[in-house]
Structures are given as C-alpha cells and as structure tokens.
C-alpha positions in Angstrom: 5.2 1.7 -16.4 3.9 1.1 -19.9 0.9 2.8 -21.3 -1.7 0.4 -21.9 -3.2 -0.1 -24.3 -7.4 0.0 -24.8 -9.0 -2.8 -26.5 -11.8 -0.9 -28.9 -15.3 -1.5 -27.6 -17.6 -2.3 -30.2 -20.8 -1.0 -31.2 -22.5 -3.4 -30.1 -21.5 -3.3 -26.3 -24.2 -0.7 -24.1 -23.6 1.6 -21.7 -23.9 0.0 -18.9 -21.8 -3.0 -20.3 -18.9 -0.3 -20.8 -18.7 1.5 -17.5 -18.3 -2.0 -16.1 -15.5 -2.7 -18.8 -14.0 0.1 -17.5 -14.2 0.1 -14.1 -12.6 -3.6 -13.4 -10.5 -1.8 -15.8 -9.4 0.7 -13.6 -9.7 -1.7 -10.3 -7.3 -3.5 -12.2 -5.3 -1.0 -12.4 -4.7 0.1 -8.6 -4.3 -3.6 -7.8 -1.5 -3.4 -9.8 -0.4 -0.2 -8.5 -0.6 -1.3 -4.8 1.0 -4.3 -5.6 3.8 -2.6 -6.7 4.1 -0.4 -4.0 4.1 -3.2 -1.9 7.0 -5.1 -3.4 8.8 -2.2 -3.6 8.1 -1.3 0.2 9.1 -4.6 1.0 11.8 -4.6 -1.0 13.8 -1.7 1.2 12.1 -2.8 4.6 13.9 -6.0 3.8 17.2 -4.6 2.7 17.3 -2.1 5.6 17.1 -5.8 7.7 19.7 -7.6 6.1 22.1 -4.7 6.2 22.2 -4.7 10.0 
C-alpha cells in the first residue's frame, strides 16, 4: 500500500480536534485494510469453490 501523505495540521486546531482527526484517520485506514483482507479472503474462497 502506498504511503499516504498526511495533510498539514493548521496551527489553530486545538489538541482535542487533532486527536479526533487522527482517530478518524486511523479508523478509515483500519477499515480500508479490513475490506482488503475480506476481499482477498472471499476471492480465494470463490476460486477454491470454482475449481471443483
């Protein structure tokens, strides 16, 4: 997976908003990874059943 460049955090953002933004970013990243894992799992499972 290519490295995602983080957008620069503007100085007026307070710590709480920064924390929420980072948590949200991490959640999106995890969700994307989970979806990719599910896709590979299902595609390999469907290949296994189509071989029969």
